[in-house]
N, CA, C and O atoms as a Tripos MOL2 file, in Angstrom:
@<TRIPOS>MOLECULE
protein
  240   239    60     0     0
PROTEIN
NO_CHARGES

@<TRIPOS>ATOM
      1 N          -1.2580 -224.6690  -27.1760 N.3       1 UNK1
      2 CA         -0.8630 -223.3290  -27.3520 C.3       1 UNK1
      3 C          -0.2600 -223.8260  -29.0530 C.2       1 UNK1
      4 O          -0.9320 -223.4660  -30.0190 O.2       1 UNK1
      5 N           1.2180 -224.7780  -29.3030 N.am      2 UNK2
      6 CA          1.2770 -224.6240  -30.0990 C.3       2 UNK2
      7 C           0.9460 -225.7830  -31.0450 C.2       2 UNK2
      8 O           1.6080 -226.0140  -32.0570 O.2       2 UNK2
      9 N          -0.3770 -226.6730  -30.5650 N.am      3 UNK3
     10 CA         -0.6470 -227.5390  -31.1520 C.3       3 UNK3
     11 C          -1.8020 -226.5790  -32.5440 C.2       3 UNK3
     12 O          -2.0010 -226.6850  -33.7540 O.2       3 UNK3
     13 N          -2.2940 -225.6790  -31.3820 N.am      4 UNK4
     14 CA         -3.7980 -224.8580  -31.1670 C.3       4 UNK4
     15 C          -2.7600 -224.1260  -33.2980 C.2       4 UNK4
     16 O          -3.2870 -224.4410  -34.3640 O.2       4 UNK4
     17 N          -1.6820 -223.4240  -33.2560 N.am      5 UNK5
     18 CA         -1.4260 -222.4670  -33.8330 C.3       5 UNK5
     19 C          -1.3790 -223.2190  -34.9190 C.2       5 UNK5
     20 O          -2.0760 -222.9630  -35.9000 O.2       5 UNK5
     21 N          -0.3840 -224.4360  -34.8560 N.am      6 UNK6
     22 CA         -0.5750 -225.1490  -36.2940 C.3       6 UNK6
     23 C          -1.3970 -225.4110  -36.5740 C.2       6 UNK6
     24 O          -1.5900 -224.9020  -37.6780 O.2       6 UNK6
     25 N          -2.6140 -226.2740  -36.1210 N.am      7 UNK7
     26 CA         -4.0580 -226.6540  -36.1920 C.3       7 UNK7
     27 C          -4.6510 -225.0280  -37.3130 C.2       7 UNK7
     28 O          -5.6090 -225.3800  -38.0020 O.2       7 UNK7
     29 N          -4.4560 -224.2360  -37.4450 N.am      8 UNK8
     30 CA         -4.6070 -222.4930  -37.8740 C.3       8 UNK8
     31 C          -3.5980 -222.3560  -39.5890 C.2       8 UNK8
     32 O          -3.9030 -221.6680  -40.5630 O.2       8 UNK8
     33 N          -2.4970 -223.1960  -39.4360 N.am      9 UNK9
     34 CA         -1.3180 -222.9870  -39.7030 C.3       9 UNK9
     35 C          -2.4510 -222.9650  -41.6150 C.2       9 UNK9
     36 O          -3.2230 -222.0600  -41.9290 O.2       9 UNK9
     37 N          -2.1120 -224.3330  -42.5560 N.am     10 UNK10
     38 CA         -3.7390 -224.6910  -43.7140 C.3      10 UNK10
     39 C          -3.8670 -223.6720  -43.8140 C.2      10 UNK10
     40 O          -3.2090 -222.9920  -44.6000 O.2      10 UNK10
     41 N          -4.9300 -223.1400  -42.9010 N.am     11 UNK11
     42 CA         -5.9400 -222.1670  -43.2800 C.3      11 UNK11
     43 C          -5.0780 -221.0070  -44.0050 C.2      11 UNK11
     44 O          -4.9870 -220.9310  -45.2300 O.2      11 UNK11
     45 N          -4.2290 -219.7830  -42.7710 N.am     12 UNK12
     46 CA         -3.3840 -219.2230  -43.3480 C.3      12 UNK12
     47 C          -2.5660 -218.9270  -44.0540 C.2      12 UNK12
     48 O          -2.2080 -217.8400  -44.5080 O.2      12 UNK12
     49 N          -2.2890 -219.7530  -44.1530 N.am     13 UNK13
     50 CA         -0.9060 -220.6610  -46.2310 C.3      13 UNK13
     51 C          -2.1930 -220.5230  -46.8740 C.2      13 UNK13
     52 O          -2.2050 -219.3030  -46.7100 O.2      13 UNK13
     53 N          -3.2540 -220.7360  -47.4510 N.am     14 UNK14
     54 CA         -4.1500 -220.7290  -47.9800 C.3      14 UNK14
     55 C          -3.7840 -221.8420  -48.7910 C.2      14 UNK14
     56 O          -3.1520 -221.9570  -49.8410 O.2      14 UNK14
     57 N          -4.5790 -222.9400  -47.7100 N.am     15 UNK15
     58 CA         -4.0250 -224.2210  -48.9140 C.3      15 UNK15
     59 C          -6.0740 -224.8410  -48.7800 C.2      15 UNK15
     60 O          -6.9230 -224.7160  -47.8980 O.2      15 UNK15
     61 N          -6.0720 -225.4230  -50.0450 N.am     16 UNK16
     62 CA         -7.2510 -226.3760  -49.2550 C.3      16 UNK16
     63 C          -8.5980 -225.5910  -50.6270 C.2      16 UNK16
     64 O          -8.4150 -225.3270  -51.8160 O.2      16 UNK16
     65 N         -10.1080 -225.4040  -49.5840 N.am     17 UNK17
     66 CA        -11.6570 -224.7770  -50.4640 C.3      17 UNK17
     67 C         -11.7280 -223.6210  -49.8920 C.2      17 UNK17
     68 O         -12.0240 -223.6140  -48.6980 O.2      17 UNK17
     69 N         -11.4920 -222.4100  -50.5450 N.am     18 UNK18
     70 CA        -12.7950 -221.9220  -49.4000 C.3      18 UNK18
     71 C         -11.7120 -220.9450  -48.0910 C.2      18 UNK18
     72 O         -12.1600 -220.3310  -47.1220 O.2      18 UNK18
     73 N         -10.0390 -221.1060  -48.5470 N.am     19 UNK19
     74 CA         -9.0880 -220.2210  -47.6920 C.3      19 UNK19
     75 C          -9.9230 -219.2480  -47.3700 C.2      19 UNK19
     76 O         -10.8220 -219.0030  -46.5660 O.2      19 UNK19
     77 N          -9.4000 -218.8170  -48.1660 N.am     20 UNK20
     78 CA         -9.9330 -216.9040  -49.0510 C.3      20 UNK20
     79 C         -10.5990 -216.0460  -47.7170 C.2      20 UNK20
     80 O          -9.9400 -215.1740  -47.1510 O.2      20 UNK20
     81 N         -11.8440 -216.3720  -47.3360 N.am     21 UNK21
     82 CA        -12.3900 -216.1280  -46.7930 C.3      21 UNK21
     83 C         -12.2470 -216.3700  -45.1070 C.2      21 UNK21
     84 O         -12.8260 -215.5760  -44.3660 O.2      21 UNK21
     85 N         -11.3360 -217.6680  -44.4410 N.am     22 UNK22
     86 CA        -11.0000 -217.1960  -43.1760 C.3      22 UNK22
     87 C          -9.4860 -217.2360  -42.9310 C.2      22 UNK22
     88 O          -8.9660 -217.4420  -41.8350 O.2      22 UNK22
     89 N          -8.9180 -217.0390  -43.9540 N.am     23 UNK23
     90 CA         -7.1730 -216.4790  -44.2680 C.3      23 UNK23
     91 C          -7.0620 -215.7140  -43.4920 C.2      23 UNK23
     92 O          -6.1530 -215.9580  -42.6990 O.2      23 UNK23
     93 N          -7.8910 -214.3450  -43.2360 N.am     24 UNK24
     94 CA         -7.1330 -213.2060  -41.9920 C.3      24 UNK24
     95 C          -8.0660 -213.5050  -41.3080 C.2      24 UNK24
     96 O          -8.3010 -212.3500  -40.9540 O.2      24 UNK24
     97 N          -9.3200 -214.4620  -40.4700 N.am     25 UNK25
     98 CA         -9.5500 -214.8240  -39.5980 C.3      25 UNK25
     99 C          -8.2300 -215.7730  -39.3050 C.2      25 UNK25
    100 O          -7.3090 -215.3680  -38.5950 O.2      25 UNK25
    101 N          -8.2330 -216.8760  -39.8280 N.am     26 UNK26
    102 CA         -6.8070 -217.6320  -39.0310 C.3      26 UNK26
    103 C          -5.8750 -217.4780  -38.4420 C.2      26 UNK26
    104 O          -5.3960 -218.1960  -37.5640 O.2      26 UNK26
    105 N          -5.2850 -215.9170  -39.1220 N.am     27 UNK27
    106 CA         -4.1200 -215.1950  -38.8420 C.3      27 UNK27
    107 C          -3.7580 -214.7090  -37.8400 C.2      27 UNK27
    108 O          -2.7250 -214.7630  -37.1730 O.2      27 UNK27
    109 N          -5.3190 -213.8820  -37.7150 N.am     28 UNK28
    110 CA         -5.9820 -213.0390  -36.2920 C.3      28 UNK28
    111 C          -5.1280 -213.8840  -34.9910 C.2      28 UNK28
    112 O          -4.1040 -213.6910  -34.3360 O.2      28 UNK28
    113 N          -6.4960 -215.1890  -35.0820 N.am     29 UNK29
    114 CA         -5.7290 -216.3510  -34.1220 C.3      29 UNK29
    115 C          -5.0850 -216.4960  -34.0520 C.2      29 UNK29
    116 O          -4.7320 -216.4050  -32.8760 O.2      29 UNK29
    117 N          -3.8030 -216.9730  -35.1700 N.am     30 UNK30
    118 CA         -2.5810 -216.7880  -34.8110 C.3      30 UNK30
    119 C          -1.9030 -215.5310  -33.4950 C.2      30 UNK30
    120 O          -1.3340 -215.4500  -32.4070 O.2      30 UNK30
    121 N          -2.1920 -215.1470  -34.0420 N.am     31 UNK31
    122 CA         -1.1540 -213.9180  -34.0050 C.3      31 UNK31
    123 C          -2.5770 -213.6240  -32.1730 C.2      31 UNK31
    124 O          -1.9660 -212.9600  -31.3340 O.2      31 UNK31
    125 N          -3.4100 -213.8340  -31.8870 N.am     32 UNK32
    126 CA         -3.9960 -213.6010  -30.4020 C.3      32 UNK32
    127 C          -3.4000 -214.5120  -29.4440 C.2      32 UNK32
    128 O          -3.2830 -214.1850  -28.2630 O.2      32 UNK32
    129 N          -2.6760 -216.6420  -30.2770 N.am     33 UNK33
    130 CA         -2.6660 -217.1900  -28.9590 C.3      33 UNK33
    131 C          -1.3130 -216.9050  -28.8470 C.2      33 UNK33
    132 O          -0.9810 -216.4590  -27.7490 O.2      33 UNK33
    133 N          -0.1750 -217.0800  -29.9300 N.am     34 UNK34
    134 CA          1.4320 -216.2650  -29.1850 C.3      34 UNK34
    135 C           1.4960 -215.1340  -28.2620 C.2      34 UNK34
    136 O           1.9150 -215.0510  -27.1070 O.2      34 UNK34
    137 N           0.9760 -214.2860  -29.0570 N.am     35 UNK35
    138 CA          0.7520 -212.7460  -28.0880 C.3      35 UNK35
    139 C           0.4090 -213.1130  -26.6400 C.2      35 UNK35
    140 O           0.8070 -212.7810  -25.5240 O.2      35 UNK35
    141 N          -0.5530 -213.9880  -27.1790 N.am     36 UNK36
    142 CA         -0.6880 -214.1940  -25.3220 C.3      36 UNK36
    143 C          -0.0450 -215.2190  -24.0420 C.2      36 UNK36
    144 O          -0.1500 -214.9590  -22.8430 O.2      36 UNK36
    145 N           0.5600 -216.2960  -24.5570 N.am     37 UNK37
    146 CA          1.6260 -217.2810  -24.3710 C.3      37 UNK37
    147 C           2.6060 -216.2020  -24.4100 C.2      37 UNK37
    148 O           3.0600 -216.5280  -23.3130 O.2      37 UNK37
    149 N           3.5400 -214.8930  -24.8260 N.am     38 UNK38
    150 CA          4.2510 -214.9220  -24.9230 C.3      38 UNK38
    151 C           4.4330 -213.8970  -23.3710 C.2      38 UNK38
    152 O           5.3930 -213.7840  -22.6080 O.2      38 UNK38
    153 N           2.7710 -213.1370  -23.3510 N.am     39 UNK39
    154 CA          2.4680 -211.8730  -21.8870 C.3      39 UNK39
    155 C           2.7690 -213.1000  -21.2250 C.2      39 UNK39
    156 O           3.9770 -213.2530  -21.0450 O.2      39 UNK39
    157 N           1.8730 -214.2280  -20.7120 N.am     40 UNK40
    158 CA          1.0830 -215.0690  -19.4710 C.3      40 UNK40
    159 C           2.9130 -215.5470  -18.7320 C.2      40 UNK40
    160 O           3.4270 -215.5540  -17.6130 O.2      40 UNK40
    161 N           3.3030 -215.8460  -19.9950 N.am     41 UNK41
    162 CA          5.4720 -216.9630  -20.0000 C.3      41 UNK41
    163 C           5.9960 -215.2780  -19.4060 C.2      41 UNK41
    164 O           5.9630 -214.8580  -18.2500 O.2      41 UNK41
    165 N           6.3320 -214.7660  -20.3110 N.am     42 UNK42
    166 CA          7.1520 -213.7220  -19.5040 C.3      42 UNK42
    167 C           6.8030 -212.7130  -19.1290 C.2      42 UNK42
    168 O           7.2420 -212.5000  -17.9990 O.2      42 UNK42
    169 N           6.0560 -211.7370  -19.6070 N.am     43 UNK43
    170 CA          5.4500 -210.7540  -19.1080 C.3      43 UNK43
    171 C           4.8030 -210.2640  -18.1200 C.2      43 UNK43
    172 O           4.9320 -209.2240  -17.4740 O.2      43 UNK43
    173 N           4.1090 -211.1040  -18.0750 N.am     44 UNK44
    174 CA          3.1170 -211.6430  -16.4040 C.3      44 UNK44
    175 C           4.1930 -211.4370  -15.2840 C.2      44 UNK44
    176 O           4.2180 -210.5310  -14.4500 O.2      44 UNK44
    177 N           5.0840 -212.4790  -15.4460 N.am     45 UNK45
    178 CA          6.7290 -212.4860  -13.9220 C.3      45 UNK45
    179 C           6.5120 -211.4270  -13.0940 C.2      45 UNK45
    180 O           6.1270 -211.2100  -11.9460 O.2      45 UNK45
    181 N           7.1330 -210.4540  -14.6930 N.am     46 UNK46
    182 CA          8.4000 -209.6990  -15.2060 C.3      46 UNK46
    183 C           7.5070 -209.0130  -14.7000 C.2      46 UNK46
    184 O           7.6390 -209.2570  -13.5010 O.2      46 UNK46
    185 N           6.5170 -208.1760  -14.8270 N.am     47 UNK47
    186 CA          5.8230 -207.4160  -13.5170 C.3      47 UNK47
    187 C           5.8580 -207.2890  -13.2400 C.2      47 UNK47
    188 O           6.1740 -206.1720  -12.8310 O.2      47 UNK47
    189 N           5.4190 -208.8240  -12.5170 N.am     48 UNK48
    190 CA          4.8830 -209.1370  -10.7020 C.3      48 UNK48
    191 C           6.0680 -208.8730  -10.1710 C.2      48 UNK48
    192 O           5.9110 -208.3500   -9.0680 O.2      48 UNK48
    193 N           7.2460 -209.0060  -10.4740 N.am     49 UNK49
    194 CA          8.4670 -208.8420  -10.0660 C.3      49 UNK49
    195 C           9.3780 -207.4790   -9.6190 C.2      49 UNK49
    196 O          10.2560 -207.5440   -8.7590 O.2      49 UNK49
    197 N           9.0340 -206.2730  -10.3240 N.am     50 UNK50
    198 CA          8.8920 -205.3260  -10.8370 C.3      50 UNK50
    199 C           7.9280 -204.8870   -9.4560 C.2      50 UNK50
    200 O           8.7560 -204.4270   -8.6700 O.2      50 UNK50
    201 N           6.6890 -204.8240   -8.8630 N.am     51 UNK51
    202 CA          5.1420 -205.1140   -8.1040 C.3      51 UNK51
    203 C           5.9260 -204.9600   -7.2700 C.2      51 UNK51
    204 O           6.2790 -203.9650   -6.6360 O.2      51 UNK51
    205 N           6.1570 -205.7710   -7.2620 N.am     52 UNK52
    206 CA          6.0630 -206.7870   -6.2170 C.3      52 UNK52
    207 C           7.6740 -206.5980   -4.5420 C.2      52 UNK52
    208 O           7.7560 -207.0870   -3.4150 O.2      52 UNK52
    209 N           8.7830 -205.4370   -5.5490 N.am     53 UNK53
    210 CA         10.2860 -205.8550   -5.3840 C.3      53 UNK53
    211 C          10.3960 -207.0710   -5.1830 C.2      53 UNK53
    212 O          10.1800 -207.2770   -3.9880 O.2      53 UNK53
    213 N          10.5760 -207.8120   -5.6130 N.am     54 UNK54
    214 CA         11.4330 -209.1050   -5.0010 C.3      54 UNK54
    215 C          11.1770 -209.9920   -6.4660 C.2      54 UNK54
    216 O          10.4150 -210.2530   -7.3970 O.2      54 UNK54
    217 N          12.7930 -210.2580   -5.6770 N.am     55 UNK55
    218 CA         14.1770 -211.1990   -6.7500 C.3      55 UNK55
    219 C          14.1720 -212.1030   -6.8320 C.2      55 UNK55
    220 O          13.7510 -212.6570   -5.8160 O.2      55 UNK55
    221 N          14.6180 -213.1310   -8.0780 N.am     56 UNK56
    222 CA         14.8370 -214.3790   -7.9250 C.3      56 UNK56
    223 C          16.1420 -214.3440   -6.8180 C.2      56 UNK56
    224 O          16.7390 -213.4460   -6.2250 O.2      56 UNK56
    225 N          16.2540 -216.0360   -6.8890 N.am     57 UNK57
    226 CA         16.4380 -216.8780   -5.3150 C.3      57 UNK57
    227 C          18.1080 -216.7460   -6.4470 C.2      57 UNK57
    228 O          18.2590 -217.2170   -7.5740 O.2      57 UNK57
    229 N          19.0350 -216.0140   -5.6830 N.am     58 UNK58
    230 CA         20.4140 -216.9930   -6.6770 C.3      58 UNK58
    231 C          21.1950 -217.1540   -5.8350 C.2      58 UNK58
    232 O          21.2810 -216.4390   -4.8360 O.2      58 UNK58
    233 N          22.3210 -218.6920   -6.2370 N.am     59 UNK59
    234 CA         23.5870 -219.1170   -5.7300 C.3      59 UNK59
    235 C          24.6020 -218.3340   -5.1240 C.2      59 UNK59
    236 O          25.1990 -217.5010   -5.8070 O.2      59 UNK59
    237 N          24.8200 -218.4690   -4.1510 N.am     60 UNK60
    238 CA         25.8400 -218.4090   -3.0810 C.3      60 UNK60
    239 C          27.2770 -218.6010   -3.6730 C.2      60 UNK60
    240 O          28.2580 -218.5820   -2.9300 O.2      60 UNK60
@<TRIPOS>BOND
     1     1     2 1
     2     2     3 1
     3     3     4 2
     4     3     5 am
     5     5     6 1
     6     6     7 1
     7     7     8 2
     8     7     9 am
     9     9    10 1
    10    10    11 1
    11    11    12 2
    12    11    13 am
    13    13    14 1
    14    14    15 1
    15    15    16 2
    16    15    17 am
    17    17    18 1
    18    18    19 1
    19    19    20 2
    20    19    21 am
    21    21    22 1
    22    22    23 1
    23    23    24 2
    24    23    25 am
    25    25    26 1
    26    26    27 1
    27    27    28 2
    28    27    29 am
    29    29    30 1
    30    30    31 1
    31    31    32 2
    32    31    33 am
    33    33    34 1
    34    34    35 1
    35    35    36 2
    36    35    37 am
    37    37    38 1
    38    38    39 1
    39    39    40 2
    40    39    41 am
    41    41    42 1
    42    42    43 1
    43    43    44 2
    44    43    45 am
    45    45    46 1
    46    46    47 1
    47    47    48 2
    48    47    49 am
    49    49    50 1
    50    50    51 1
    51    51    52 2
    52    51    53 am
    53    53    54 1
    54    54    55 1
    55    55    56 2
    56    55    57 am
    57    57    58 1
    58    58    59 1
    59    59    60 2
    60    59    61 am
    61    61    62 1
    62    62    63 1
    63    63    64 2
    64    63    65 am
    65    65    66 1
    66    66    67 1
    67    67    68 2
    68    67    69 am
    69    69    70 1
    70    70    71 1
    71    71    72 2
    72    71    73 am
    73    73    74 1
    74    74    75 1
    75    75    76 2
    76    75    77 am
    77    77    78 1
    78    78    79 1
    79    79    80 2
    80    79    81 am
    81    81    82 1
    82    82    83 1
    83    83    84 2
    84    83    85 am
    85    85    86 1
    86    86    87 1
    87    87    88 2
    88    87    89 am
    89    89    90 1
    90    90    91 1
    91    91    92 2
    92    91    93 am
    93    93    94 1
    94    94    95 1
    95    95    96 2
    96    95    97 am
    97    97    98 1
    98    98    99 1
    99    99   100 2
   100    99   101 am
   101   101   102 1
   102   102   103 1
   103   103   104 2
   104   103   105 am
   105   105   106 1
   106   106   107 1
   107   107   108 2
   108   107   109 am
   109   109   110 1
   110   110   111 1
   111   111   112 2
   112   111   113 am
   113   113   114 1
   114   114   115 1
   115   115   116 2
   116   115   117 am
   117   117   118 1
   118   118   119 1
   119   119   120 2
   120   119   121 am
   121   121   122 1
   122   122   123 1
   123   123   124 2
   124   123   125 am
   125   125   126 1
   126   126   127 1
   127   127   128 2
   128   127   129 am
   129   129   130 1
   130   130   131 1
   131   131   132 2
   132   131   133 am
   133   133   134 1
   134   134   135 1
   135   135   136 2
   136   135   137 am
   137   137   138 1
   138   138   139 1
   139   139   140 2
   140   139   141 am
   141   141   142 1
   142   142   143 1
   143   143   144 2
   144   143   145 am
   145   145   146 1
   146   146   147 1
   147   147   148 2
   148   147   149 am
   149   149   150 1
   150   150   151 1
   151   151   152 2
   152   151   153 am
   153   153   154 1
   154   154   155 1
   155   155   156 2
   156   155   157 am
   157   157   158 1
   158   158   159 1
   159   159   160 2
   160   159   161 am
   161   161   162 1
   162   162   163 1
   163   163   164 2
   164   163   165 am
   165   165   166 1
   166   166   167 1
   167   167   168 2
   168   167   169 am
   169   169   170 1
   170   170   171 1
   171   171   172 2
   172   171   173 am
   173   173   174 1
   174   174   175 1
   175   175   176 2
   176   175   177 am
   177   177   178 1
   178   178   179 1
   179   179   180 2
   180   179   181 am
   181   181   182 1
   182   182   183 1
   183   183   184 2
   184   183   185 am
   185   185   186 1
   186   186   187 1
   187   187   188 2
   188   187   189 am
   189   189   190 1
   190   190   191 1
   191   191   192 2
   192   191   193 am
   193   193   194 1
   194   194   195 1
   195   195   196 2
   196   195   197 am
   197   197   198 1
   198   198   199 1
   199   199   200 2
   200   199   201 am
   201   201   202 1
   202   202   203 1
   203   203   204 2
   204   203   205 am
   205   205   206 1
   206   206   207 1
   207   207   208 2
   208   207   209 am
   209   209   210 1
   210   210   211 1
   211   211   212 2
   212   211   213 am
   213   213   214 1
   214   214   215 1
   215   215   216 2
   216   215   217 am
   217   217   218 1
   218   218   219 1
   219   219   220 2
   220   219   221 am
   221   221   222 1
   222   222   223 1
   223   223   224 2
   224   223   225 am
   225   225   226 1
   226   226   227 1
   227   227   228 2
   228   227   229 am
   229   229   230 1
   230   230   231 1
   231   231   232 2
   232   231   233 am
   233   233   234 1
   234   234   235 1
   235   235   236 2
   236   235   237 am
   237   237   238 1
   238   238   239 1
   239   239   240 2
@<TRIPOS>SUBSTRUCTURE
     1 UNK1         2 RESIDUE 1 A UNK
     2 UNK2         6 RESIDUE 1 A UNK
     3 UNK3        10 RESIDUE 1 A UNK
     4 UNK4        14 RESIDUE 1 A UNK
     5 UNK5        18 RESIDUE 1 A UNK
     6 UNK6        22 RESIDUE 1 A UNK
     7 UNK7        26 RESIDUE 1 A UNK
     8 UNK8        30 RESIDUE 1 A UNK
     9 UNK9        34 RESIDUE 1 A UNK
    10 UNK10       38 RESIDUE 1 A UNK
    11 UNK11       42 RESIDUE 1 A UNK
    12 UNK12       46 RESIDUE 1 A UNK
    13 UNK13       50 RESIDUE 1 A UNK
    14 UNK14       54 RESIDUE 1 A UNK
    15 UNK15       58 RESIDUE 1 A UNK
    16 UNK16       62 RESIDUE 1 A UNK
    17 UNK17       66 RESIDUE 1 A UNK
    18 UNK18       70 RESIDUE 1 A UNK
    19 UNK19       74 RESIDUE 1 A UNK
    20 UNK20       78 RESIDUE 1 A UNK
    21 UNK21       82 RESIDUE 1 A UNK
    22 UNK22       86 RESIDUE 1 A UNK
    23 UNK23       90 RESIDUE 1 A UNK
    24 UNK24       94 RESIDUE 1 A UNK
    25 UNK25       98 RESIDUE 1 A UNK
    26 UNK26      102 RESIDUE 1 A UNK
    27 UNK27      106 RESIDUE 1 A UNK
    28 UNK28      110 RESIDUE 1 A UNK
    29 UNK29      114 RESIDUE 1 A UNK
    30 UNK30      118 RESIDUE 1 A UNK
    31 UNK31      122 RESIDUE 1 A UNK
    32 UNK32      126 RESIDUE 1 A UNK
    33 UNK33      130 RESIDUE 1 A UNK
    34 UNK34      134 RESIDUE 1 A UNK
    35 UNK35      138 RESIDUE 1 A UNK
    36 UNK36      142 RESIDUE 1 A UNK
    37 UNK37      146 RESIDUE 1 A UNK
    38 UNK38      150 RESIDUE 1 A UNK
    39 UNK39      154 RESIDUE 1 A UNK
    40 UNK40      158 RESIDUE 1 A UNK
    41 UNK41      162 RESIDUE 1 A UNK
    42 UNK42      166 RESIDUE 1 A UNK
    43 UNK43      170 RESIDUE 1 A UNK
    44 UNK44      174 RESIDUE 1 A UNK
    45 UNK45      178 RESIDUE 1 A UNK
    46 UNK46      182 RESIDUE 1 A UNK
    47 UNK47      186 RESIDUE 1 A UNK
    48 UNK48      190 RESIDUE 1 A UNK
    49 UNK49      194 RESIDUE 1 A UNK
    50 UNK50      198 RESIDUE 1 A UNK
    51 UNK51      202 RESIDUE 1 A UNK
    52 UNK52      206 RESIDUE 1 A UNK
    53 UNK53      210 RESIDUE 1 A UNK
    54 UNK54      214 RESIDUE 1 A UNK
    55 UNK55      218 RESIDUE 1 A UNK
    56 UNK56      222 RESIDUE 1 A UNK
    57 UNK57      226 RESIDUE 1 A UNK
    58 UNK58      230 RESIDUE 1 A UNK
    59 UNK59      234 RESIDUE 1 A UNK
    60 UNK60      238 RESIDUE 1 A UNK
């Protein structure tokens, strides 16, 4: 995911020819990839734990 975001970085910054047209697309794709990662790695486990009532094990 991080590689994909960095791949779109030159377009989002506006480096190169023809980036005026693709700049909004690059910014939205980067935002979507970042949001998807946050949701799948942090939000989904929290919601699952809240829904099932399971707590992570702690050492005594």
